[in-house]
PLY file of the C-alpha trace (Angstrom):
ply
format ascii 1.0
element vertex 360
property float x
property float y
property float z
element edge 359
property int vertex1
property int vertex2
end_header
12.55 0.93 -13.31
9.22 -0.45 -14.46
6.24 1.89 -14.88
2.64 0.81 -14.53
-0.65 2.48 -15.36
-2.56 3.52 -12.25
-5.90 1.73 -12.57
-7.98 3.16 -15.41
-6.25 6.53 -15.39
-3.64 7.59 -17.91
-1.07 8.09 -15.15
2.15 6.07 -15.18
3.71 5.35 -11.80
6.94 3.61 -10.90
6.57 0.06 -9.59
8.43 1.21 -6.49
7.16 4.24 -4.56
9.31 5.92 -1.93
7.58 6.07 1.43
8.45 8.85 3.88
7.13 7.23 7.06
10.69 7.46 8.46
11.06 11.21 7.90
10.92 13.33 11.05
10.93 10.62 13.68
8.57 12.41 16.07
6.65 10.44 18.70
5.96 6.80 17.85
7.38 7.33 14.35
10.83 7.40 15.95
10.57 3.60 16.28
10.91 3.38 12.50
13.68 5.98 12.02
14.49 9.64 12.52
15.61 11.01 9.17
16.14 14.73 8.83
16.65 16.79 5.68
20.25 15.67 4.89
19.43 11.95 5.18
16.15 12.37 3.33
17.82 14.27 0.49
20.31 11.44 -0.11
17.58 8.84 -0.21
15.25 10.90 -2.41
18.09 11.60 -4.84
18.89 7.88 -4.95
15.28 7.03 -5.71
15.02 9.63 -8.47
18.28 8.42 -9.99
16.82 4.91 -10.09
13.61 5.97 -11.83
11.21 6.35 -8.91
8.64 8.99 -9.84
6.17 8.61 -6.95
6.71 9.78 -3.36
4.23 9.01 -0.60
3.63 10.92 2.61
0.83 11.93 5.00
-0.18 14.88 7.12
0.03 12.72 10.25
3.55 11.34 9.72
5.46 12.99 12.57
2.53 15.46 12.71
3.38 17.08 9.38
7.16 17.05 9.74
7.53 14.33 7.09
5.70 16.54 4.58
7.90 19.49 5.49
11.08 17.48 4.93
9.85 16.05 1.63
8.78 19.51 0.48
12.19 20.99 1.25
13.94 18.15 -0.60
11.66 18.19 -3.67
11.20 21.94 -4.00
11.93 23.00 -7.57
11.89 19.40 -8.84
8.18 18.64 -9.10
7.91 18.82 -12.91
8.49 15.09 -13.40
7.74 13.93 -9.88
4.44 12.73 -8.44
3.60 13.14 -4.77
0.79 11.68 -2.68
-0.46 12.65 0.74
-3.29 11.66 3.04
-5.82 13.12 5.45
-8.34 11.79 7.97
-6.30 10.89 11.08
-6.39 13.06 14.19
-3.77 15.82 13.97
-4.87 18.03 16.90
-7.07 18.28 19.95
-9.99 20.14 18.37
-13.34 18.51 17.53
-12.71 19.01 13.80
-9.07 17.91 13.82
-9.91 14.52 12.31
-12.29 12.98 9.79
-13.24 13.63 6.18
-15.66 16.52 6.54
-15.46 19.22 3.88
-14.05 21.57 6.54
-11.31 19.21 7.60
-10.30 17.99 4.13
-10.00 21.43 2.55
-8.09 22.82 5.52
-5.70 19.88 5.66
-5.12 19.88 1.91
-4.14 23.55 2.03
-1.84 22.94 5.00
-0.22 20.01 3.19
0.39 22.11 0.07
2.26 24.67 2.16
4.38 22.02 3.84
5.16 20.33 0.52
5.97 23.69 -1.13
3.87 22.90 -4.18
0.55 23.96 -5.66
-1.01 20.52 -6.06
-1.04 16.96 -4.73
-1.06 14.30 -7.41
-2.94 11.66 -5.39
-4.83 12.62 -2.23
-5.82 9.65 -0.06
-8.51 9.35 2.53
-6.27 7.71 5.12
-9.00 5.82 6.97
-12.78 5.38 6.96
-14.94 7.97 8.72
-18.38 6.56 9.43
-19.81 9.83 10.78
-19.30 12.04 7.73
-21.72 11.37 4.85
-19.90 9.94 1.85
-21.63 12.54 -0.31
-19.95 15.33 1.66
-16.55 13.67 1.42
-16.71 13.00 -2.33
-18.08 16.50 -3.01
-15.17 18.02 -1.06
-12.68 15.97 -3.09
-14.40 17.09 -6.29
-14.03 20.71 -5.14
-10.31 20.19 -4.56
-9.94 18.70 -8.04
-11.84 21.57 -9.63
-9.62 24.04 -7.75
-6.52 22.29 -9.09
-5.27 21.43 -5.60
-5.37 17.68 -6.20
-5.15 15.68 -9.42
-6.62 12.34 -8.28
-8.38 10.99 -5.19
-7.87 7.65 -3.47
-8.60 5.82 -0.26
-6.61 3.74 2.19
-7.59 1.12 4.75
-11.21 1.01 3.56
-13.33 -2.11 3.43
-14.91 -3.05 0.12
-18.36 -1.73 1.02
-16.83 1.57 2.14
-15.23 1.95 -1.27
-18.33 0.99 -3.23
-20.49 3.37 -1.20
-18.02 6.18 -1.90
-17.86 5.36 -5.62
-21.65 5.25 -5.86
-21.92 8.68 -4.24
-19.44 10.12 -6.72
-21.00 8.44 -9.74
-24.49 9.66 -8.81
-23.24 13.24 -9.13
-20.77 12.65 -11.98
-18.09 13.81 -9.55
-14.52 12.82 -8.82
-14.26 9.16 -7.85
-11.46 7.19 -6.27
-8.95 5.92 -8.84
-6.72 4.03 -6.42
-6.50 2.53 -2.99
-3.49 2.02 -0.75
-3.68 -1.17 1.28
-1.68 -3.50 3.49
-1.06 -6.69 1.51
1.74 -9.21 1.88
2.35 -12.94 1.69
1.59 -13.01 5.41
-1.48 -10.73 5.18
-3.58 -11.86 2.21
-7.01 -10.78 3.49
-7.19 -8.15 0.74
-7.70 -10.95 -1.76
-11.20 -11.70 -0.47
-12.71 -8.41 -1.68
-10.29 -5.50 -2.08
-8.34 -6.93 -5.03
-11.42 -8.23 -6.88
-13.07 -4.84 -6.33
-9.99 -3.10 -7.74
-10.08 -5.24 -10.87
-13.82 -4.69 -11.30
-13.81 -0.93 -10.64
-10.47 -0.14 -12.25
-8.67 1.01 -9.12
-4.92 0.95 -9.04
-3.47 -0.62 -5.90
-0.52 0.69 -3.93
0.75 -1.51 -1.11
2.00 -0.07 2.15
4.48 -1.98 4.32
4.92 -4.69 1.66
7.53 -6.45 3.83
5.29 -6.48 6.91
7.48 -3.94 8.74
10.54 -6.00 7.86
9.22 -9.36 9.08
9.44 -10.76 5.52
12.93 -9.40 4.86
14.64 -12.61 5.90
16.37 -10.86 8.77
13.73 -12.09 11.24
13.90 -15.86 11.74
12.26 -18.51 13.85
13.56 -18.69 17.41
15.73 -15.57 17.14
15.25 -12.22 18.83
14.38 -9.20 16.73
17.49 -7.73 15.07
19.02 -4.71 16.75
17.77 -1.49 15.19
14.58 -3.07 13.85
11.11 -1.68 14.53
10.20 -4.80 16.46
13.23 -4.39 18.76
11.98 -0.86 19.47
8.52 -2.12 20.41
6.64 -1.77 17.11
3.64 -4.13 16.99
2.13 -3.61 13.54
1.03 -5.56 11.55
-0.54 -8.11 13.91
0.76 -11.64 13.43
-1.92 -14.14 14.40
-0.06 -17.32 13.46
3.69 -17.10 14.05
4.39 -20.61 12.81
2.75 -19.73 9.49
4.89 -16.58 9.34
8.10 -18.55 9.81
7.08 -21.09 7.16
6.55 -18.20 4.73
9.94 -16.71 5.64
11.63 -20.11 5.19
10.10 -20.41 1.72
11.15 -16.86 0.78
14.71 -17.52 1.92
14.87 -20.78 -0.01
13.59 -19.28 -3.27
15.82 -16.23 -2.75
18.88 -18.45 -2.48
17.94 -20.14 -5.76
17.85 -16.70 -7.43
20.88 -15.44 -5.49
18.75 -12.60 -4.09
17.26 -11.76 -0.69
14.00 -12.97 0.81
12.81 -9.35 0.72
13.26 -9.17 -3.04
11.26 -12.36 -3.53
8.45 -11.04 -1.31
8.27 -7.85 -3.37
8.47 -9.72 -6.67
5.51 -11.88 -5.62
3.45 -8.77 -4.86
4.30 -7.26 -8.23
2.85 -10.38 -9.87
-0.54 -9.94 -8.23
-3.72 -8.55 -9.89
-4.26 -4.76 -9.98
-0.96 -3.92 -8.24
0.42 -0.59 -9.47
3.23 0.17 -7.03
4.82 -0.90 -3.75
5.45 1.79 -1.14
8.83 1.03 0.40
10.85 2.88 2.98
14.35 2.35 4.23
16.91 3.40 6.76
19.77 3.55 4.28
20.71 3.49 0.61
21.51 -0.24 0.65
17.94 -1.14 1.58
16.53 0.95 -1.27
19.00 -0.49 -3.80
17.97 -3.97 -2.75
14.27 -3.16 -3.16
14.79 -1.68 -6.64
16.13 -5.02 -7.89
12.87 -6.79 -7.06
11.35 -5.24 -10.19
13.65 -7.35 -12.37
12.83 -10.71 -10.73
10.47 -13.08 -12.52
9.17 -15.96 -10.47
8.32 -19.15 -12.34
5.04 -21.04 -11.94
6.53 -23.58 -9.53
7.90 -20.81 -7.29
4.62 -18.90 -7.34
2.80 -22.12 -6.45
5.12 -22.75 -3.49
4.58 -19.23 -2.18
0.82 -19.48 -2.62
0.67 -22.88 -0.94
2.58 -21.77 2.14
0.60 -18.54 2.60
-2.91 -19.16 1.24
-5.74 -18.23 3.61
-8.91 -20.33 4.02
-11.53 -19.78 1.33
-14.21 -18.31 3.60
-17.97 -18.13 2.91
-19.44 -17.22 0.48
-16.33 -17.78 -1.61
-16.03 -21.53 -1.05
-19.63 -21.89 -2.14
-19.02 -19.78 -5.24
-15.91 -21.84 -5.99
-18.02 -24.99 -6.07
-20.97 -23.67 -8.04
-20.16 -20.45 -9.91
-16.80 -20.97 -11.62
-18.28 -21.32 -15.09
-19.52 -17.74 -14.88
-16.62 -16.07 -13.06
-15.43 -12.66 -14.22
-11.84 -11.48 -14.24
-12.53 -9.82 -10.89
-13.75 -13.11 -9.39
-10.62 -14.85 -10.60
-8.43 -12.33 -8.78
-9.33 -14.38 -5.73
-10.22 -17.84 -6.98
-7.37 -18.56 -9.39
-5.00 -19.33 -6.52
-7.23 -21.96 -4.93
-7.32 -25.65 -5.86
-10.71 -26.94 -6.90
-12.94 -27.95 -4.01
-14.71 -31.26 -3.85
-17.48 -32.50 -1.60
-15.94 -34.92 0.88
-12.76 -36.87 0.38
-9.33 -36.30 1.85
-8.54 -33.57 -0.70
-11.50 -31.43 0.35
-10.49 -28.07 1.82
-13.97 -26.90 2.71
0 1
1 2
2 3
3 4
4 5
5 6
6 7
7 8
8 9
9 10
10 11
11 12
12 13
13 14
14 15
15 16
16 17
17 18
18 19
19 20
20 21
21 22
22 23
23 24
24 25
25 26
26 27
27 28
28 29
29 30
30 31
31 32
32 33
33 34
34 35
35 36
36 37
37 38
38 39
39 40
40 41
41 42
42 43
43 44
44 45
45 46
46 47
47 48
48 49
49 50
50 51
51 52
52 53
53 54
54 55
55 56
56 57
57 58
58 59
59 60
60 61
61 62
62 63
63 64
64 65
65 66
66 67
67 68
68 69
69 70
70 71
71 72
72 73
73 74
74 75
75 76
76 77
77 78
78 79
79 80
80 81
81 82
82 83
83 84
84 85
85 86
86 87
87 88
88 89
89 90
90 91
91 92
92 93
93 94
94 95
95 96
96 97
97 98
98 99
99 100
100 101
101 102
102 103
103 104
104 105
105 106
106 107
107 108
108 109
109 110
110 111
111 112
112 113
113 114
114 115
115 116
116 117
117 118
118 119
119 120
120 121
121 122
122 123
123 124
124 125
125 126
126 127
127 128
128 129
129 130
130 131
131 132
132 133
133 134
134 135
135 136
136 137
137 138
138 139
139 140
140 141
141 142
142 143
143 144
144 145
145 146
146 147
147 148
148 149
149 150
150 151
151 152
152 153
153 154
154 155
155 156
156 157
157 158
158 159
159 160
160 161
161 162
162 163
163 164
164 165
165 166
166 167
167 168
168 169
169 170
170 171
171 172
172 173
173 174
174 175
175 176
176 177
177 178
178 179
179 180
180 181
181 182
182 183
183 184
184 185
185 186
186 187
187 188
188 189
189 190
190 191
191 192
192 193
193 194
194 195
195 196
196 197
197 198
198 199
199 200
200 201
201 202
202 203
203 204
204 205
205 206
206 207
207 208
208 209
209 210
210 211
211 212
212 213
213 214
214 215
215 216
216 217
217 218
218 219
219 220
220 221
221 222
222 223
223 224
224 225
225 226
226 227
227 228
228 229
229 230
230 231
231 232
232 233
233 234
234 235
235 236
236 237
237 238
238 239
239 240
240 241
241 242
242 243
243 244
244 245
245 246
246 247
247 248
248 249
249 250
250 251
251 252
252 253
253 254
254 255
255 256
256 257
257 258
258 259
259 260
260 261
261 262
262 263
263 264
264 265
265 266
266 267
267 268
268 269
269 270
270 271
271 272
272 273
273 274
274 275
275 276
276 277
277 278
278 279
279 280
280 281
281 282
282 283
283 284
284 285
285 286
286 287
287 288
288 289
289 290
290 291
291 292
292 293
293 294
294 295
295 296
296 297
297 298
298 299
299 300
300 301
301 302
302 303
303 304
304 305
305 306
306 307
307 308
308 309
309 310
310 311
311 312
312 313
313 314
314 315
315 316
316 317
317 318
318 319
319 320
320 321
321 322
322 323
323 324
324 325
325 326
326 327
327 328
328 329
329 330
330 331
331 332
332 333
333 334
334 335
335 336
336 337
337 338
338 339
339 340
340 341
341 342
342 343
343 344
344 345
345 346
346 347
347 348
348 349
349 350
350 351
351 352
352 353
353 354
354 355
355 356
356 357
357 358
358 359
């Protein structure tokens, strides 16, 4: 296993994180899987045996059941294991059963600790933006939880760049706990994070964890053009996330992944994960699985090195348009780009005014 430093912290995390989205299987989560304690224990043991030291869950996965299962499996083994959880989503019918108010965050953190059977959460994520709670209240509540020893680090998930910067500014103004990481959706098919979230992470020193790095299995190579969704897949069960806006582009990406995978004698999924691990600021990929074989396959992605020609092919087939103001900056500001700017711009060919090669 490869270990990477989480942003500007001193924390080392495994390049592969085990996701527990499939634990519990209650409600809509049953479309992904329905793993109870025995199945979860086998998979957790496999991950630990292969060097995984980070396990990701949330208070809303199967309405807390995923945390309960993970807590039962990890109880007594937390000394060298890191665990993350999240809060913000609605978990009840009451008016304060969602959001990032001090009341909600402290209550949900304490509930999560009980379900996980531990005294602290290593990384506590704000699972989604809450535009009604002042950022000062949210960051102060997280600072309280750090001071109480209930969480070690704070992070965010599914925020826009201005949401993150506003939160960081509120924390910095009070010399309080700031976000050290964000967990985002980012794949060869979904590269929108490159416009601002990755440059921001480089600039502000945030580690990046990626959720659903195979786009709910669509980049695994098992889904192909003109074929129905494989039996047992999320899509066959009616799952519709992430949104695919250009199916032809998706299939071109899958074709390229399959082709490069065949050259390496590995799967398309492993190539998709290896590409992500080559990207700026990436600390770890959160992967789940229905069985041991899927996890073993994902572990091997860490050992794959893609050459420049292969990276270029993958970038060419998946690159998104360079939207404003970035195309303008690409034409006029390159001489004064920072490392953060280049997290976006390095993958784009130079623009020219007019001519058949112009991509503006």
